N, C-alpha and C positions, 0 to 999 in steps of 0.2 A: 601943155594943156592935157596931154594924156594922163599925167599923174593926177591932175585936178579931177578929171572926169572919173578916173579909177577910184579915187578917194571918195568922191560923191556917191559913186555906185556902191562902195562898201558901206557907207553910212546908211544909204537907202535900204540895202539888204538887211543890215542889223535892225533898223527900225521896223522893217516889214516882219522880220523874224520875231521881234518882241511882240508885235501886234498879234501875230498868229499864235505865239505861245500863250498869250492871254485868252484868245478865242478858244483854243483847244481845252483850256482849263474850265471854261464856263460850263455850267450844268444845263446845256441846251441840246436839243436833238442833233444828231450827226448831220441830218439833212440841212439844218440851218447852218452849221459850221461849213459844210461843203458848199452851200450857196454863197456864203461870204467869201470863201476861197475863190470860187469861180468868178465872182464879181471883181474881186481885187486883182485877179490875173486876166481879166477880160476874156474869159472862157465860156461865157454863156452863148447859147446857140442863137444869136441874133442874126439878122440879115447881113449886116456888114461882116461878121465873122464867117458866116456860111459862104459869102461871096469871096472872101479872101482864100478860102479853102476850095473854091471852085465847085461848090456843092449846089449852088443856086444857078439855074439855067440863065443864059443871057436873055435880056428883055424882061426879066421878072421885076415887078414893082418892088423896090427896096425900101419904100417908106413904111414907117410904123403904122400898122393897120388901124389903130384906134384914133390917131389924129391926122394921119396922112400928110404931115407937115415936113418931116425930115427923114433921112435914112435911119432905119432902126439900128440903134446901138445901145450898149449898156448904159452909158451916161444919160442918154435921152429918156430911156424907159424908166430908170430909177430916180433921176434927179431933176430932169428938165421938163418933161412933158406934163402940162397942166392936167390933162385927162388922167394920166397914170397917178399923179400926185393926189388928185381928188379921190380916186378909187382907194389908194393907200390910206387916206384919212378916214374914209368910210369904214374900211376894214378895221383900223385901229379903234375907231369909236365903238364898233361892234364887239371887239375884244374887251374893251374896258367895261362895256355894259354887262358882259358876262362875268366880270370879276377878275379878269386876267390883266395884269399890268406889265408892260415890257420896259 
């Protein structure tokens, strides 16, 4: 089983490397590239990550402040939270009205 998990890990690393090679070639601001890297590596300063690093004091409310439904984490903020998704849609509509298309 170690060989299988090692092989799977190697495939994942190669796919990840291909993905990031493509991202680095895009003509987008470095801030955007960095953000994508942080998301992919779960490095955003969310409550769950701050808690893991023992930066957040005990007893702190760990829920996402905009919906207060679940503990703040990257997946919830970017992909799961209805409030955050609605805000993202509003931002994209504003960007498209200004003539920028992503």
